[in-house]
C-alpha positions as CSV (number, residue, x, y, z in Angstrom):
1,M,-0.3,7.2,0.8
2,A,2.2,4.4,0.2
3,A,0.0,1.7,1.8
4,L,-2.9,2.8,-0.4
5,G,-0.7,3.0,-3.5
6,E,0.8,-0.5,-2.9
7,N,-2.7,-2.0,-2.9
8,I,-4.1,-0.6,-6.1
9,Y,-3.7,-2.0,-9.7
10,S,-5.1,0.8,-11.8
11,L,-5.4,4.6,-11.6
12,T,-9.1,4.4,-10.6
13,D,-8.8,1.4,-8.3
14,A,-9.6,1.4,-4.6
15,A,-7.9,-0.5,-1.8
16,S,-9.7,-2.1,1.1
17,D,-9.4,-0.7,4.5
18,Q,-8.2,-4.1,5.8
19,N,-5.3,-4.2,3.3
20,I,-4.2,-0.8,4.1
21,R,-4.3,-1.5,7.9
22,Q,-2.4,-4.8,7.4
23,D,0.4,-3.0,5.5
24,M,0.6,-0.2,8.1
25,E,0.7,-2.7,10.9
26,R,3.6,-4.7,9.1
27,S,5.4,-1.3,8.9
28,G,5.1,-0.8,12.6
29,F,2.2,1.5,12.9
30,T,-0.8,1.0,15.3
31,N,-4.4,0.8,14.3
32,L,-4.9,4.3,15.8
33,A,-2.1,5.7,13.7
34,T,-3.7,4.3,10.5
35,T,-7.1,5.7,11.5
36,I,-5.5,9.2,12.1
37,A,-3.6,9.0,8.8
38,L,-6.7,8.0,6.8
39,K,-8.7,10.8,8.4
40,S,-6.0,13.4,7.8
41,L,-5.6,12.3,4.1
42,A,-9.4,12.4,3.6
43,D,-9.7,15.8,5.3
44,S,-6.9,17.1,3.1
45,G,-8.7,15.9,0.0
46,F,-6.0,13.4,-1.0
47,I,-8.1,10.3,-0.6
48,S,-11.8,9.5,-0.5
49,Q,-13.6,6.6,1.2
50,V,-15.6,4.4,-1.1
51,K,-17.9,1.4,-0.5
52,L,-16.6,-1.8,-2.1
53,E,-18.5,-5.0,-2.6
54,N,-17.0,-8.6,-2.6
55,E,-18.1,-11.5,-4.7
56,D,-20.7,-12.6,-2.1
57,G,-22.4,-9.2,-2.1
58,W,-20.9,-8.0,1.3
59,F,-19.9,-4.3,1.5
60,Y,-16.7,-3.0,3.1
61,A,-14.8,0.2,3.3
62,G,-12.1,1.1,0.8
63,Y,-10.1,4.2,-0.1
64,K,-8.9,5.7,-3.4
65,F,-6.8,8.6,-4.5
66,T,-8.5,11.8,-5.6
67,P,-7.0,13.9,-8.4
68,E,-5.4,16.0,-5.8
69,G,-3.9,12.9,-4.1
70,W,-2.4,11.8,-7.4
71,A,-1.0,15.2,-8.1
72,W,0.7,15.2,-4.6
73,I,2.2,11.7,-5.2
74,L,3.6,12.8,-8.6
75,E,5.0,16.0,-7.1
76,N,6.6,14.0,-4.3
77,K,7.5,10.7,-5.9
78,S,11.1,11.0,-4.8
79,Q,9.9,10.5,-1.2
80,F,8.7,7.0,-1.9
81,V,10.6,3.7,-2.2
82,L,10.0,2.9,-5.9
83,K,12.5,0.1,-6.4
84,K,12.9,-3.1,-4.3
85,P,16.5,-3.8,-3.2
86,V,18.2,-6.5,-5.1
87,K,18.7,-9.7,-3.1
88,A,22.2,-11.0,-2.8
89,R,22.7,-14.2,-4.7
90,S,23.9,-17.2,-2.8
91,A,27.3,-18.6,-3.6
92,A,27.4,-21.3,-6.2
93,F,27.7,-24.9,-5.1
94,T,31.2,-26.5,-5.1
95,N,31.9,-30.2,-5.1
96,D,32.2,-30.1,-1.3
97,D,28.7,-28.5,-1.0
98,I,26.5,-31.2,-2.6
99,P,23.0,-30.3,-1.3
100,F,21.9,-33.9,-0.5
């Protein structure tokens, strides 16, 4: 659910299968794990598979949230990371630390 949510920009948008798989792989999951997750979410009625088209007219698989999926996300939003951690600032330069 998080990998799909991170790849959409509007409430009715869909994310490509490839983007979801790349995010899942970066998070340490295998391709099979992603396939199982997508199948489970689709069977549960939380997501639906859609056919997307690129600017060259090629079609590819994508997924979007169903109304039930959005309801589940809103009911369980505390389970998601919604804020990125603040990066520590580097120490200010001193006269001894001239960067050239």
